[in-house]
The first five atom37 places (N, CA, C, CB, O) and aatype in JSON, in Angstrom:
{
  "aatype": [20, 20, 20, 20, 20, 20, 20, 20, 20, 20, 20, 20, 20, 20, 20, 20, 20, 20, 20, 20, 20, 20, 20, 20, 20, 20, 20, 20, 20, 20, 20, 20, 20, 20, 20, 20, 20, 20, 20, 20, 20, 20, 20, 20, 20, 20, 20, 20, 20, 20, 20, 20, 20, 20, 20, 20, 20, 20, 20, 20, 20, 20, 20, 20, 20, 20, 20, 20, 20, 20, 20, 20, 20, 20, 20, 20, 20, 20, 20, 20, 20, 20, 20, 20, 20, 20, 20, 20],
  "atom_mask": [
    [1, 1, 1, 1, 1],
    [1, 1, 1, 1, 1],
    [1, 1, 1, 1, 1],
    [1, 1, 1, 1, 1],
    [1, 1, 1, 1, 1],
    [1, 1, 1, 1, 1],
    [1, 1, 1, 1, 1],
    [1, 1, 1, 1, 1],
    [1, 1, 1, 1, 1],
    [1, 1, 1, 1, 1],
    [1, 1, 1, 1, 1],
    [1, 1, 1, 1, 1],
    [1, 1, 1, 1, 1],
    [1, 1, 1, 1, 1],
    [1, 1, 1, 1, 1],
    [1, 1, 1, 1, 1],
    [1, 1, 1, 1, 1],
    [1, 1, 1, 1, 1],
    [1, 1, 1, 1, 1],
    [1, 1, 1, 1, 1],
    [1, 1, 1, 1, 1],
    [1, 1, 1, 1, 1],
    [1, 1, 1, 1, 1],
    [1, 1, 1, 1, 1],
    [1, 1, 1, 1, 1],
    [1, 1, 1, 1, 1],
    [1, 1, 1, 1, 1],
    [1, 1, 1, 1, 1],
    [1, 1, 1, 1, 1],
    [1, 1, 1, 1, 1],
    [1, 1, 1, 1, 1],
    [1, 1, 1, 1, 1],
    [1, 1, 1, 1, 1],
    [1, 1, 1, 1, 1],
    [1, 1, 1, 1, 1],
    [1, 1, 1, 1, 1],
    [1, 1, 1, 1, 1],
    [1, 1, 1, 1, 1],
    [1, 1, 1, 1, 1],
    [1, 1, 1, 1, 1],
    [1, 1, 1, 1, 1],
    [1, 1, 1, 1, 1],
    [1, 1, 1, 1, 1],
    [1, 1, 1, 1, 1],
    [1, 1, 1, 1, 1],
    [1, 1, 1, 1, 1],
    [1, 1, 1, 1, 1],
    [1, 1, 1, 1, 1],
    [1, 1, 1, 1, 1],
    [1, 1, 1, 1, 1],
    [1, 1, 1, 1, 1],
    [1, 1, 1, 1, 1],
    [1, 1, 1, 1, 1],
    [1, 1, 1, 1, 1],
    [1, 1, 1, 1, 1],
    [1, 1, 1, 1, 1],
    [1, 1, 1, 1, 1],
    [1, 1, 1, 1, 1],
    [1, 1, 1, 1, 1],
    [1, 1, 1, 1, 1],
    [1, 1, 1, 1, 1],
    [1, 1, 1, 1, 1],
    [1, 1, 1, 1, 1],
    [1, 1, 1, 1, 1],
    [1, 1, 1, 1, 1],
    [1, 1, 1, 1, 1],
    [1, 1, 1, 1, 1],
    [1, 1, 1, 1, 1],
    [1, 1, 1, 1, 1],
    [1, 1, 1, 1, 1],
    [1, 1, 1, 1, 1],
    [1, 1, 1, 1, 1],
    [1, 1, 1, 1, 1],
    [1, 1, 1, 1, 1],
    [1, 1, 1, 1, 1],
    [1, 1, 1, 1, 1],
    [1, 1, 1, 1, 1],
    [1, 1, 1, 1, 1],
    [1, 1, 1, 1, 1],
    [1, 1, 1, 1, 1],
    [1, 1, 1, 1, 1],
    [1, 1, 1, 1, 1],
    [1, 1, 1, 1, 1],
    [1, 1, 1, 1, 1],
    [1, 1, 1, 1, 1],
    [1, 1, 1, 1, 1],
    [1, 1, 1, 1, 1],
    [1, 1, 1, 1, 1]
  ],
  "atom_positions": [
    [[10.86, -7.32, -74.58], [11.08, -8.39, -73.58], [11.57, -9.64, -74.21], [9.83, -8.69, -72.83], [11.02, -10.01, -75.24]],
    [[12.51, -10.3, -73.72], [13.04, -11.48, -74.3], [12.18, -12.69, -74.1], [14.35, -11.72, -73.76], [11.67, -12.84, -72.99]],
    [[11.96, -13.53, -75.0], [11.15, -14.62, -74.9], [11.95, -15.86, -74.49], [10.45, -14.81, -76.17], [11.41, -16.97, -74.4]],
    [[13.28, -15.63, -74.24], [14.05, -16.84, -73.92], [13.7, -17.47, -72.65], [15.45, -16.55, -73.91], [13.69, -16.77, -71.64]],
    [[13.42, -18.69, -72.59], [13.03, -19.34, -71.34], [14.21, -19.49, -70.36], [12.44, -20.71, -71.62], [15.31, -19.81, -70.8]],
    [[14.03, -19.29, -69.17], [15.01, -19.59, -68.15], [15.23, -21.06, -67.97], [14.6, -19.0, -66.87], [14.23, -21.79, -67.99]],
    [[16.39, -21.58, -67.81], [16.7, -22.84, -67.44], [16.37, -23.2, -66.13], [17.93, -23.05, -67.63], [16.93, -22.55, -65.25]],
    [[15.55, -24.15, -65.77], [15.17, -24.46, -64.47], [16.35, -25.42, -63.92], [13.69, -25.14, -64.46], [16.89, -26.24, -64.66]],
    [[16.71, -25.25, -62.55], [17.68, -25.98, -61.96], [17.11, -27.46, -61.82], [18.09, -25.33, -60.6], [15.91, -27.66, -61.62]],
    [[18.01, -28.45, -61.95], [17.44, -29.84, -61.88], [17.37, -30.13, -60.28], [18.45, -31.0, -62.74], [18.03, -29.51, -59.44]],
    [[16.5, -31.11, -60.0], [16.18, -31.56, -58.73], [17.39, -32.61, -58.37], [14.67, -32.21, -58.71], [18.07, -33.16, -59.23]],
    [[17.53, -32.78, -57.08], [18.61, -33.65, -56.6], [18.4, -35.07, -57.31], [18.57, -33.76, -54.95], [19.37, -35.71, -57.73]],
    [[17.2, -35.49, -57.42], [17.09, -36.85, -58.17], [17.56, -36.83, -59.61], [15.64, -37.34, -58.18], [18.13, -37.79, -60.13]],
    [[17.29, -35.65, -60.27], [17.7, -35.49, -61.67], [19.25, -35.37, -61.68], [17.0, -34.2, -62.34], [19.9, -35.89, -62.59]],
    [[19.8, -34.74, -60.73], [21.3, -34.72, -60.81], [21.87, -36.04, -60.47], [21.91, -33.66, -59.88], [22.91, -36.41, -61.02]],
    [[21.22, -36.83, -59.55], [21.62, -38.28, -59.36], [21.57, -38.99, -60.64], [20.71, -39.02, -58.37], [22.55, -39.57, -61.1]],
    [[20.45, -38.95, -61.2], [20.43, -39.67, -62.57], [21.4, -39.29, -63.51], [19.2, -39.52, -63.24], [21.91, -40.16, -64.22]],
    [[21.75, -37.92, -63.64], [22.76, -37.64, -64.6], [24.11, -38.25, -64.23], [22.89, -36.17, -64.75], [24.91, -38.67, -65.07]],
    [[24.33, -38.29, -62.87], [25.63, -38.94, -62.28], [25.58, -40.31, -62.65], [25.78, -38.84, -60.68], [26.64, -40.79, -63.05]],
    [[24.54, -41.07, -62.61], [24.4, -42.48, -62.8], [24.64, -42.72, -64.28], [23.0, -42.99, -62.34], [25.18, -43.76, -64.65]],
    [[24.28, -41.83, -65.09], [24.45, -41.99, -66.57], [25.76, -41.55, -66.96], [23.41, -41.22, -67.37], [25.97, -41.48, -68.17]],
    [[26.81, -41.19, -66.06], [28.1, -40.79, -66.5], [28.31, -39.34, -66.83], [28.43, -41.55, -67.6], [29.39, -38.93, -67.27]],
    [[27.33, -38.61, -66.65], [27.47, -37.03, -67.02], [28.19, -36.37, -66.0], [26.09, -36.24, -67.17], [28.18, -36.78, -64.84]],
    [[28.88, -35.28, -66.39], [29.5, -34.44, -65.37], [28.49, -33.61, -64.66], [30.54, -33.56, -65.96], [27.7, -32.87, -65.24]],
    [[28.56, -33.78, -63.38], [27.66, -32.9, -62.54], [28.34, -31.95, -61.72], [26.82, -33.67, -61.65], [27.67, -31.39, -60.85]],
    [[29.57, -31.67, -61.82], [30.45, -30.84, -60.99], [29.98, -29.38, -60.91], [31.88, -30.88, -61.54], [30.23, -28.68, -59.93]],
    [[29.29, -28.97, -61.95], [28.87, -27.5, -61.98], [27.79, -27.28, -60.93], [28.32, -27.05, -63.45], [27.53, -26.14, -60.57]],
    [[27.11, -28.4, -60.4], [26.04, -28.27, -59.48], [26.6, -28.2, -57.92], [25.04, -29.5, -59.71], [25.87, -28.06, -56.93]],
    [[27.9, -28.32, -57.89], [28.45, -28.43, -56.53], [29.29, -27.19, -56.33], [29.32, -29.76, -56.32], [30.17, -26.93, -57.15]],
    [[29.07, -26.35, -55.22], [29.97, -25.21, -54.92], [31.07, -25.35, -54.02], [29.28, -24.19, -54.43], [31.97, -24.52, -54.02]],
    [[31.07, -26.47, -53.16], [31.98, -26.67, -52.15], [31.88, -25.59, -51.12], [33.3, -26.76, -52.7], [32.89, -25.3, -50.48]],
    [[30.74, -24.98, -50.92], [30.55, -23.96, -49.8], [29.84, -24.58, -48.58], [29.68, -22.73, -50.33], [29.87, -24.03, -47.47]],
    [[29.2, -25.76, -48.82], [28.48, -26.41, -47.77], [29.36, -27.16, -46.82], [27.51, -27.32, -48.34], [30.54, -27.36, -47.07]],
    [[28.77, -27.58, -45.69], [29.54, -28.31, -44.74], [29.08, -29.74, -44.69], [29.46, -27.67, -43.38], [27.99, -30.09, -45.16]],
    [[29.89, -30.53, -44.12], [29.45, -32.02, -43.88], [28.54, -32.05, -42.58], [30.82, -33.05, -43.66], [28.76, -31.47, -41.51]],
    [[27.61, -32.73, -42.86], [26.73, -33.05, -41.76], [26.94, -34.38, -41.14], [25.37, -32.97, -42.21], [27.09, -35.39, -41.82]],
    [[26.98, -34.37, -39.66], [27.11, -35.73, -39.08], [25.98, -36.7, -39.49], [27.15, -35.63, -37.56], [24.9, -36.3, -39.91]],
    [[26.28, -37.99, -39.34], [25.18, -38.91, -39.71], [24.11, -38.76, -38.56], [25.71, -40.49, -39.88], [24.4, -38.32, -37.45]],
    [[22.84, -39.16, -38.96], [21.9, -39.09, -38.12], [21.54, -40.59, -37.62], [20.81, -38.32, -38.75], [21.54, -41.54, -38.41]],
    [[21.27, -40.71, -36.36], [20.98, -41.99, -35.72], [19.57, -42.04, -35.18], [21.96, -42.25, -34.62], [19.25, -41.23, -34.31]],
    [[18.73, -42.88, -35.6], [17.39, -42.86, -35.14], [17.24, -43.62, -33.78], [16.49, -43.46, -36.21], [17.86, -44.65, -33.52]],
    [[16.45, -43.07, -33.03], [16.23, -43.69, -31.66], [14.73, -43.72, -31.34], [17.0, -42.85, -30.51], [13.95, -42.97, -31.93]],
    [[14.34, -44.53, -30.49], [12.92, -44.62, -30.14], [12.81, -44.0, -28.67], [12.37, -46.19, -30.22], [13.63, -44.32, -27.8]],
    [[11.81, -43.15, -28.44], [11.64, -42.73, -27.02], [10.31, -42.79, -26.67], [12.12, -41.41, -26.75], [9.46, -42.36, -27.44]],
    [[9.98, -43.31, -25.51], [8.62, -43.52, -24.93], [8.15, -42.21, -24.28], [8.63, -44.69, -23.86], [8.85, -41.62, -23.45]],
    [[6.92, -41.78, -24.68], [6.41, -40.56, -23.83], [5.0, -40.89, -23.34], [6.36, -39.14, -24.72], [4.26, -41.67, -23.95]],
    [[4.66, -40.25, -22.2], [3.27, -40.58, -21.66], [2.31, -39.68, -22.66], [3.08, -40.13, -19.9], [2.74, -38.76, -23.37]],
    [[1.03, -40.08, -22.59], [-0.01, -39.64, -23.47], [0.01, -38.15, -23.2], [-1.44, -40.34, -23.2], [0.05, -37.37, -24.16]],
    [[-0.02, -37.67, -21.82], [-0.14, -36.41, -21.48], [1.04, -35.46, -22.05], [-0.25, -36.4, -20.04], [0.86, -34.31, -22.44]],
    [[2.27, -36.14, -22.02], [3.37, -35.4, -22.6], [3.22, -35.13, -24.09], [4.61, -36.13, -22.37], [3.5, -34.03, -24.56]],
    [[2.77, -36.12, -24.8], [2.54, -36.17, -26.23], [1.53, -35.05, -26.57], [2.0, -37.6, -26.68], [1.67, -34.34, -27.57]],
    [[0.58, -34.95, -25.77], [-0.58, -33.83, -25.95], [0.25, -32.53, -25.89], [-1.85, -33.85, -24.66], [0.25, -31.7, -26.8]],
    [[0.97, -32.45, -24.72], [1.68, -31.1, -24.63], [2.6, -30.77, -25.83], [2.54, -31.06, -23.34], [2.51, -29.71, -26.43]],
    [[3.52, -31.76, -26.15], [4.38, -31.59, -27.28], [3.63, -31.15, -28.53], [5.12, -32.86, -27.53], [4.08, -30.2, -29.16]],
    [[2.53, -31.76, -28.94], [1.66, -31.51, -30.05], [1.05, -30.31, -30.04], [0.71, -32.43, -30.17], [0.9, -29.7, -31.1]],
    [[0.61, -29.77, -28.81], [-0.02, -28.47, -28.64], [1.08, -27.36, -28.77], [-0.77, -28.4, -27.23], [0.85, -26.28, -29.31]],
    [[2.17, -27.67, -28.28], [3.32, -26.68, -28.52], [3.76, -26.67, -29.92], [4.54, -27.01, -27.64], [4.07, -25.58, -30.39]],
    [[3.86, -27.78, -30.73], [4.18, -27.9, -32.08], [3.18, -27.04, -32.83], [4.17, -29.35, -32.53], [3.58, -26.22, -33.65]],
    [[1.89, -27.2, -32.58], [0.85, -26.5, -33.24], [0.98, -24.96, -33.16], [-0.42, -26.92, -32.67], [0.84, -24.17, -34.1]],
    [[1.28, -24.68, -31.8], [1.45, -23.26, -31.53], [2.62, -22.57, -32.25], [1.61, -23.07, -30.08], [2.59, -21.41, -32.65]],
    [[3.64, -23.4, -32.36], [4.85, -22.84, -33.04], [5.01, -23.06, -34.58], [6.04, -23.44, -32.39], [5.92, -22.6, -35.27]],
    [[3.88, -23.89, -35.04], [3.76, -24.24, -36.32], [4.93, -25.02, -37.07], [3.49, -23.1, -36.94], [5.3, -24.83, -38.22]],
    [[5.47, -26.0, -36.08], [6.63, -26.89, -36.48], [6.18, -28.3, -36.11], [8.06, -26.48, -35.72], [5.11, -28.52, -35.55]],
    [[7.07, -29.24, -36.46], [6.68, -30.63, -36.16], [6.92, -30.98, -34.65], [7.49, -31.61, -37.08], [7.58, -30.27, -33.9]],
    [[6.34, -32.11, -34.3], [6.61, -32.52, -32.95], [8.14, -32.8, -32.89], [5.74, -33.8, -32.54], [8.79, -32.33, -31.95]],
    [[8.73, -33.54, -33.85], [10.14, -33.85, -33.79], [10.97, -32.57, -33.6], [10.58, -34.6, -35.06], [11.96, -32.59, -32.87]],
    [[10.61, -31.47, -34.24], [11.36, -30.18, -34.14], [11.3, -29.69, -32.73], [10.78, -29.1, -35.11], [12.31, -29.25, -32.18]],
    [[10.08, -29.77, -32.09], [10.0, -29.37, -30.74], [10.88, -30.12, -29.8], [8.66, -29.49, -30.3], [11.63, -29.53, -29.01]],
    [[10.81, -31.42, -29.89], [11.7, -32.31, -29.08], [13.12, -31.96, -29.25], [11.51, -33.77, -29.44], [13.83, -31.79, -28.26]],
    [[13.58, -31.84, -30.47], [15.0, -31.56, -30.75], [15.38, -30.12, -30.11], [15.26, -31.58, -32.37], [16.39, -29.94, -29.45]],
    [[14.51, -29.22, -30.39], [14.86, -27.92, -29.98], [15.02, -27.76, -28.34], [13.78, -26.97, -30.55], [15.94, -27.17, -27.77]],
    [[13.99, -28.37, -27.77], [14.11, -28.2, -26.25], [15.08, -29.19, -25.81], [12.74, -28.38, -25.47], [15.66, -28.88, -24.77]],
    [[15.41, -30.34, -26.37], [16.48, -31.17, -25.83], [17.82, -30.33, -26.14], [16.47, -32.72, -26.52], [18.72, -30.31, -25.3]],
    [[17.94, -29.76, -27.14], [19.2, -29.07, -27.5], [19.46, -27.91, -26.28], [19.04, -28.35, -29.1], [20.53, -27.77, -25.71]],
    [[18.29, -27.17, -26.03], [18.42, -26.13, -25.08], [18.8, -26.75, -23.63], [17.07, -25.32, -25.05], [19.61, -26.21, -22.88]],
    [[18.16, -27.87, -23.32], [18.46, -28.59, -21.92], [19.76, -28.98, -21.84], [17.64, -29.82, -21.65], [20.39, -28.81, -20.8]],
    [[20.35, -29.63, -23.05], [21.8, -29.86, -22.99], [22.62, -28.77, -22.83], [22.24, -30.48, -24.05], [23.55, -28.82, -22.03]],
    [[22.39, -27.71, -23.55], [23.25, -26.44, -23.52], [23.18, -25.93, -22.18], [22.79, -25.32, -24.54], [24.24, -25.58, -21.65]],
    [[21.96, -25.82, -21.48], [21.98, -25.29, -20.0], [22.78, -26.28, -19.18], [20.46, -25.14, -19.34], [23.54, -25.84, -18.31]],
    [[22.68, -27.58, -19.38], [23.46, -28.47, -18.45], [25.0, -28.22, -18.54], [23.15, -29.99, -18.78], [25.71, -28.31, -17.53]],
    [[25.48, -27.94, -19.71], [26.9, -27.75, -19.99], [27.26, -26.37, -19.38], [27.21, -27.81, -21.59], [28.33, -26.25, -18.78]],
    [[26.48, -25.42, -19.48], [26.72, -24.09, -18.91], [26.79, -24.19, -17.54], [25.72, -23.13, -19.25], [27.72, -23.63, -16.96]],
    [[25.89, -24.87, -16.89], [25.86, -25.09, -15.49], [27.0, -25.79, -14.96], [24.73, -25.77, -15.15], [27.44, -25.4, -13.88]],
    [[27.57, -26.78, -15.56], [28.71, -27.45, -15.34], [30.02, -26.63, -15.43], [28.73, -28.51, -16.23], [30.96, -26.82, -14.66]],
    [[30.04, -25.78, -16.33], [31.25, -24.77, -16.45], [31.27, -23.83, -15.27], [31.18, -23.88, -17.81], [32.33, -23.53, -14.74]],
    [[30.07, -23.35, -14.85], [30.01, -22.33, -13.78], [30.36, -23.09, -12.43], [28.52, -21.6, -13.72], [30.83, -22.49, -11.47]],
    [[30.09, -24.38, -12.43], [30.41, -25.05, -11.21], [31.78, -25.31, -10.9], [29.78, -26.21, -11.17], [32.18, -25.3, -9.74]],
    [[32.57, -25.58, -11.96], [33.87, -26.21, -11.89], [34.89, -25.23, -12.28], [33.95, -27.44, -12.75], [36.08, -25.55, -12.3]]
  ]
}
């Protein structure tokens, strides 16, 4: 059995530090990923009862409240667009 230690992959912060110090970091990029659109933060007011429901669902699904909101909002928007297509 070889006693050669495996090289650990650097973290994103470590790669950023290498770039800041002028080192070549091109080997860490595969160009296989896609660009993500920027995220815009918004504030939404919910009733206490709705928050309790969201939190209960998040706990049941073992995901964050934000993930529940995003998932259900995406589903509602998709259903809206599908309904529009069948009407027109």
